[in-house]
SEGUNU-935917 format. One record per residue: residue number from 1; x, y, z of N, C-alpha, C, CB in turn; residue in one letter. Coordinates in Angstrom, 2 decimals, padded with zeros to 5 digits. Glycine has a CB too. Layout:
REM residues N
+-----+---------+---------+---------+---------+---------+---------+---------+---------+---------+---------+---------+---------+------+
| seq |     n.u |     n.v |     n.w |    ca.u |    ca.v |    ca.w |     c.u |     c.v |     c.w |    cb.u |    cb.v |    cb.w | type |
+-----+---------+---------+---------+---------+---------+---------+---------+---------+---------+---------+---------+---------+------+
| NUM |       X |       Y |       Z |       X |       Y |       Z |       X |       Y |       Z |       X |       Y |       Z |    A |
...
+-----+---------+---------+---------+---------+---------+---------+---------+---------+---------+---------+---------+---------+------+
REM end
This chain:
REM residues 85
+-----+---------+---------+---------+---------+---------+---------+---------+---------+---------+---------+---------+---------+------+
| seq |     n.u |     n.v |     n.w |    ca.u |    ca.v |    ca.w |     c.u |     c.v |     c.w |    cb.u |    cb.v |    cb.w | type |
+-----+---------+---------+---------+---------+---------+---------+---------+---------+---------+---------+---------+---------+------+
|   1 | -010.15 | -015.74 | -005.33 | -010.31 | -015.24 | -004.00 | -010.61 | -013.75 | -004.08 | -009.05 | -015.53 | -003.15 |    M |
|   2 | -011.48 | -013.30 | -003.21 | -011.83 | -011.90 | -003.14 | -011.14 | -011.29 | -001.92 | -013.37 | -011.70 | -003.06 |    K |
|   3 | -010.47 | -010.16 | -002.13 | -009.77 | -009.47 | -001.04 | -010.39 | -008.10 | -000.87 | -008.23 | -009.37 | -001.33 |    I |
|   4 | -010.83 | -007.79 |  000.34 | -011.32 | -006.46 |  000.66 | -010.29 | -005.79 |  001.56 | -012.73 | -006.51 |  001.36 |    N |
|   5 | -009.78 | -004.67 |  001.11 | -008.79 | -003.93 |  001.88 | -009.34 | -002.54 |  002.13 | -007.42 | -003.88 |  001.14 |    L |
|   6 | -009.36 | -002.15 |  003.39 | -009.87 | -000.84 |  003.75 | -008.77 | -000.08 |  004.48 | -011.15 | -000.94 |  004.64 |    H |
|   7 | -008.31 |  000.99 |  003.86 | -007.34 |  001.86 |  004.51 | -008.12 |  003.06 |  005.00 | -006.15 |  002.28 |  003.53 |    I |
|   8 | -008.33 |  003.10 |  006.30 | -009.17 |  004.15 |  006.88 | -008.54 |  005.53 |  006.76 | -009.44 |  003.84 |  008.33 |    E |
|   9 | -007.25 |  005.59 |  007.01 | -006.61 |  006.90 |  007.01 | -005.15 |  006.75 |  006.60 | -006.71 |  007.57 |  008.40 |    R |
|  10 | -004.70 |  007.65 |  005.79 | -003.31 |  007.68 |  005.36 | -002.77 |  009.07 |  005.70 | -003.17 |  007.36 |  003.81 |    L |
|  11 | -001.83 |  009.10 |  006.62 | -001.26 |  010.37 |  007.07 |  000.13 |  010.52 |  006.47 | -001.21 |  010.44 |  008.63 |    V |
|  12 |  000.35 |  011.62 |  005.78 |  001.64 |  011.89 |  005.16 |  002.19 |  013.19 |  005.74 |  001.51 |  011.97 |  003.60 |    L |
|  13 |  002.67 |  013.10 |  006.96 |  003.19 |  014.29 |  007.63 |  004.43 |  014.81 |  006.94 |  003.49 |  013.99 |  009.10 |    E |
|  14 |  004.43 |  016.10 |  006.67 |  005.59 |  016.74 |  006.09 |  005.78 |  016.53 |  004.61 |  006.79 |  016.28 |  006.79 |    G |
|  15 |  004.86 |  015.83 |  003.98 |  004.96 |  015.60 |  002.55 |  003.89 |  016.39 |  001.80 |  004.85 |  014.10 |  002.23 |    L |
|  16 |  004.30 |  017.34 |  001.02 |  003.30 |  018.08 |  000.25 |  002.81 |  017.23 | -000.93 |  003.89 |  019.44 | -000.26 |    P |
|  17 |  001.56 |  016.92 | -000.93 |  000.97 |  016.13 | -002.02 |  000.14 |  017.08 | -002.87 |  000.09 |  014.92 | -001.48 |    V |
|  18 |  000.65 |  017.38 | -004.04 |  000.00 |  018.35 | -004.90 | -001.25 |  017.80 | -005.56 |  000.97 |  018.83 | -005.96 |    E |
|  19 | -001.25 |  016.52 | -005.86 | -002.38 |  015.91 | -006.56 | -002.80 |  014.62 | -005.85 | -002.02 |  015.63 | -008.04 |    Q |
|  20 | -003.58 |  014.74 | -004.77 | -003.95 |  013.57 | -003.98 | -004.73 |  012.52 | -004.78 | -004.75 |  013.99 | -002.79 |    P |
|  21 | -005.52 |  012.93 | -005.75 | -006.28 |  011.95 | -006.55 | -005.35 |  011.09 | -007.40 | -007.29 |  012.67 | -007.46 |    H |
|  22 | -004.24 |  011.65 | -007.86 | -003.26 |  010.85 | -008.62 | -002.54 |  009.89 | -007.68 | -002.24 |  011.77 | -009.35 |    I |
|  23 | -002.18 |  010.35 | -006.49 | -001.55 |  009.47 | -005.50 | -002.48 |  008.30 | -005.20 | -001.22 |  010.25 | -004.21 |    L |
|  24 | -003.74 |  008.59 | -004.97 | -004.70 |  007.53 | -004.64 | -004.84 |  006.52 | -005.77 | -006.07 |  008.14 | -004.32 |    R |
|  25 | -004.97 |  007.00 | -006.99 | -005.11 |  006.07 | -008.13 | -003.86 |  005.22 | -008.30 | -005.39 |  006.84 | -009.43 |    R |
|  26 | -002.70 |  005.84 | -008.13 | -001.44 |  005.12 | -008.25 | -001.31 |  004.05 | -007.17 | -000.26 |  006.09 | -008.17 |    S |
|  27 | -001.62 |  004.41 | -005.94 | -001.56 |  003.47 | -004.83 | -002.52 |  002.30 | -005.07 | -001.90 |  004.18 | -003.50 |    L |
|  28 | -003.76 |  002.59 | -005.43 | -004.75 |  001.54 | -005.66 | -004.35 |  000.61 | -006.79 | -006.10 |  002.16 | -005.96 |    E |
|  29 | -003.90 |  001.17 | -007.91 | -003.53 |  000.35 | -009.07 | -002.32 | -000.52 | -008.77 | -003.25 |  001.22 | -010.28 |    A |
|  30 | -001.30 |  000.06 | -008.17 | -000.09 | -000.69 | -007.88 | -000.33 | -001.78 | -006.85 |  001.01 |  000.25 | -007.40 |    D |
|  31 | -001.07 | -001.46 | -005.80 | -001.35 | -002.45 | -004.76 | -002.23 | -003.57 | -005.30 | -002.04 | -001.78 | -003.55 |    L |
|  32 | -003.21 | -003.24 | -006.11 | -004.06 | -004.27 | -006.72 | -003.23 | -005.21 | -007.60 | -005.19 | -003.62 | -007.56 |    A |
|  33 | -002.32 | -004.64 | -008.37 | -001.46 | -005.47 | -009.21 | -000.57 | -006.39 | -008.40 | -000.60 | -004.59 | -010.09 |    G |
|  34 | -000.01 | -005.88 | -007.33 |  000.84 | -006.71 | -006.46 |  000.03 | -007.83 | -005.81 |  001.50 | -005.84 | -005.37 |    R |
|  35 | -001.18 | -007.53 | -005.37 | -002.02 | -008.56 | -004.76 | -002.44 | -009.62 | -005.77 | -003.26 | -007.93 | -004.13 |    L |
|  36 | -002.75 | -009.20 | -006.98 | -003.14 | -010.16 | -008.01 | -001.97 | -011.07 | -008.39 | -003.66 | -009.43 | -009.26 |    M |
|  37 | -000.78 | -010.51 | -008.42 |  000.40 | -011.27 | -008.81 |  000.93 | -012.15 | -007.68 |  001.49 | -010.33 | -009.26 |    E |
|  38 |  001.04 | -011.58 | -006.48 |  001.69 | -012.30 | -005.39 |  000.78 | -012.85 | -004.32 |  002.67 | -011.43 | -004.77 |    G |
|  39 | -000.45 | -012.35 | -004.26 | -001.38 | -012.82 | -003.25 | -001.16 | -012.19 | -001.89 | -001.29 | -014.31 | -003.12 |    G |
|  40 | -001.85 | -012.74 | -000.93 | -001.83 | -012.22 |  000.44 | -001.09 | -013.21 |  001.34 | -003.27 | -011.96 |  000.96 |    I |
|  41 | -000.56 | -012.72 |  002.44 |  000.22 | -013.58 |  003.33 | -000.65 | -014.69 |  003.93 |  000.86 | -012.75 |  004.45 |    S |
|  42 | -000.01 | -015.80 |  004.25 | -000.71 | -016.93 |  004.88 | -001.29 | -016.52 |  006.23 |  000.24 | -018.13 |  005.05 |    E |
|  43 | -000.55 | -015.67 |  006.96 | -001.03 | -015.22 |  008.27 | -002.36 | -014.49 |  008.15 |  000.01 | -014.31 |  008.93 |    E |
|  44 | -002.46 | -013.58 |  007.20 | -003.71 | -012.85 |  007.02 | -004.81 | -013.75 |  006.46 | -003.50 | -011.65 |  006.10 |    L |
|  45 | -004.44 | -014.64 |  005.60 | -005.43 | -015.58 |  005.04 | -006.04 | -016.43 |  006.15 | -004.77 | -016.49 |  003.96 |    R |
|  46 | -005.23 | -016.83 |  007.11 | -005.72 | -017.65 |  008.23 | -006.58 | -016.83 |  009.19 | -004.55 | -018.27 |  008.99 |    A |
|  47 | -006.20 | -015.56 |  009.41 | -006.93 | -014.70 |  010.34 | -008.24 | -014.19 |  009.76 | -006.08 | -013.53 |  010.75 |    Q |
|  48 | -008.28 | -013.98 |  008.48 | -009.43 | -013.41 |  007.76 | -009.55 | -011.90 |  007.94 | -010.71 | -014.07 |  008.24 |    R |
|  49 | -009.02 | -011.33 |  009.02 | -009.03 | -009.88 |  009.20 | -007.92 | -009.49 |  010.17 | -010.42 | -009.39 |  009.72 |    S |
|  50 | -007.55 | -008.23 |  010.10 | -006.53 | -007.71 |  011.02 | -006.83 | -006.24 |  011.27 | -005.08 | -007.89 |  010.44 |    A |
|  51 | -006.86 | -005.84 |  012.54 | -007.17 | -004.43 |  012.84 | -006.09 | -003.47 |  012.34 | -007.35 | -004.26 |  014.33 |    P |
|  52 | -004.85 | -003.95 |  012.29 | -003.76 | -003.14 |  011.74 | -002.63 | -004.06 |  011.30 | -003.26 | -002.11 |  012.79 |    H |
|  53 | -001.85 | -003.56 |  010.37 | -000.72 | -004.32 |  009.85 |  000.45 | -003.35 |  009.69 | -001.08 | -005.01 |  008.48 |    V |
|  54 |  001.63 | -003.78 |  010.10 |  002.81 | -002.95 |  009.92 |  003.31 | -003.10 |  008.49 |  003.92 | -003.33 |  010.93 |    L |
|  55 |  003.52 | -002.00 |  007.84 |  004.05 | -002.02 |  006.48 |  005.56 | -001.96 |  006.48 |  003.49 | -000.86 |  005.67 |    G |
|  56 |  006.11 | -001.89 |  005.32 |  007.56 | -001.81 |  005.20 |  008.03 | -000.36 |  005.24 |  008.03 | -002.47 |  003.91 |    G |
|  57 |  009.32 | -000.20 |  005.35 |  009.91 |  001.13 |  005.36 |  010.01 |  001.64 |  003.92 |  011.30 |  001.12 |  006.04 |    A |
|  58 |  010.07 |  002.94 |  003.79 |  010.25 |  003.51 |  002.46 |  011.11 |  004.76 |  002.56 |  008.90 |  003.84 |  001.81 |    M |
|  59 |  011.88 |  004.98 |  001.54 |  012.72 |  006.17 |  001.46 |  012.03 |  007.13 |  000.49 |  014.19 |  005.81 |  000.97 |    R |
|  60 |  011.72 |  008.30 |  000.98 |  011.00 |  009.28 |  000.17 |  011.99 |  010.25 | -000.45 |  009.95 |  010.04 |  001.02 |    V |
|  61 |  011.84 |  010.44 | -001.75 |  012.68 |  011.39 | -002.46 |  012.37 |  012.81 | -001.98 |  012.46 |  011.28 | -004.00 |    E |
|  62 |  013.25 |  013.74 | -002.30 |  013.09 |  015.12 | -001.85 |  011.74 |  015.71 | -002.28 |  014.22 |  015.98 | -002.39 |    Q |
|  63 |  011.39 |  015.57 | -003.54 |  010.10 |  016.08 | -004.04 |  009.48 |  015.00 | -004.93 |  010.29 |  017.43 | -004.83 |    K |
|  64 |  008.92 |  013.97 | -004.32 |  008.35 |  012.89 | -005.14 |  007.06 |  013.36 | -005.82 |  008.07 |  011.64 | -004.28 |    P |
|  65 |  006.85 |  012.92 | -007.04 |  005.59 |  013.19 | -007.69 |  004.50 |  012.36 | -007.03 |  005.67 |  012.88 | -009.21 |    G |
|  66 |  003.26 |  012.75 | -007.22 |  002.14 |  012.05 | -006.58 |  002.06 |  010.59 | -007.01 |  000.83 |  012.75 | -006.91 |    S |
|  67 |  002.28 |  010.31 | -008.31 |  002.20 |  008.93 | -008.80 |  003.32 |  008.08 | -008.19 |  002.28 |  008.90 | -010.35 |    A |
|  68 |  004.53 |  008.62 | -008.15 |  005.66 |  007.88 | -007.58 |  005.45 |  007.61 | -006.10 |  006.97 |  008.66 | -007.80 |    R |
|  69 |  004.95 |  008.59 | -005.38 |  004.67 |  008.42 | -003.96 |  003.62 |  007.34 | -003.74 |  004.22 |  009.75 | -003.33 |    L |
|  70 |  002.59 |  007.31 | -004.58 |  001.56 |  006.28 | -004.49 |  002.14 |  004.89 | -004.67 |  000.48 |  006.51 | -005.52 |    G |
|  71 |  003.07 |  004.74 | -005.61 |  003.73 |  003.46 | -005.86 |  004.59 |  003.05 | -004.67 |  004.59 |  003.54 | -007.12 |    T |
|  72 |  005.29 |  004.01 | -004.08 |  006.13 |  003.71 | -002.92 |  005.27 |  003.27 | -001.72 |  006.98 |  004.94 | -002.54 |    Q |
|  73 |  004.16 |  003.93 | -001.52 |  003.26 |  003.57 | -000.42 |  002.68 |  002.18 | -000.65 |  002.13 |  004.62 | -000.26 |    I |
|  74 |  002.28 |  001.89 | -001.88 |  001.74 |  000.57 | -002.22 |  002.76 | -000.52 | -001.91 |  001.34 |  000.51 | -003.70 |    A |
|  75 |  004.01 | -000.26 | -002.23 |  005.07 | -001.23 | -001.95 |  005.21 | -001.47 | -000.45 |  006.40 | -000.75 | -002.54 |    S |
|  76 |  005.17 | -000.40 |  000.33 |  005.29 | -000.53 |  001.79 |  004.09 | -001.28 |  002.38 |  005.41 |  000.86 |  002.43 |    A |
|  77 |  002.89 | -000.98 |  001.89 |  001.69 | -001.68 |  002.37 |  001.77 | -003.15 |  002.00 |  000.39 | -001.04 |  001.79 |    V |
|  78 |  002.15 | -003.44 |  000.76 |  002.22 | -004.84 |  000.33 |  003.26 | -005.61 |  001.14 |  002.55 | -004.93 | -001.16 |    Y |
|  79 |  004.31 | -004.94 |  001.54 |  005.32 | -005.59 |  002.39 |  004.68 | -006.15 |  003.66 |  006.45 | -004.60 |  002.75 |    H |
|  80 |  003.66 | -005.46 |  004.17 |  003.00 | -005.90 |  005.40 |  001.91 | -006.93 |  005.20 |  002.41 | -004.72 |  006.09 |    G |
|  81 |  001.31 | -006.98 |  004.01 |  000.17 | -007.89 |  003.81 |  000.41 | -008.96 |  002.76 | -001.04 | -007.10 |  003.42 |    I |
|  82 |  001.46 | -008.81 |  001.98 |  001.67 | -009.71 |  000.85 |  002.24 | -011.06 |  001.22 |  002.57 | -009.08 | -000.12 |    G |
|  83 |  002.13 | -011.98 |  000.26 |  002.64 | -013.33 |  000.43 |  004.15 | -013.29 |  000.61 |  002.27 | -014.22 | -000.77 |    A |
|  84 |  004.66 | -014.08 |  001.49 |  006.11 | -014.17 |  001.73 |  006.69 | -015.17 |  000.75 |  006.43 | -014.59 |  003.21 |    R |
|  85 |  007.77 | -014.80 |  000.17 |  008.40 | -015.71 | -000.81 |  009.71 | -016.22 | -000.29 |  008.62 | -015.01 | -002.14 |    R |
+-----+---------+---------+---------+---------+---------+---------+---------+---------+---------+---------+---------+---------+------+
REM end
């Protein structure tokens, strides 16, 4: 199955991101791995598209590194689109 995911905008208010390219690579790699392993939710599979999806909550460390923040965001996004177990 081919999955196209488009995140138009990611707003991180109040979080200083020193290396946005590392955050982006981390988010993309982690989310791709989660989708390959667990798949997408039945609801989204049936709809074929969704204008927006609510993600999960996340607790942000005081000064998270860009890679760690990318992983946390990927987890929250996958919570909203991933297969339910």
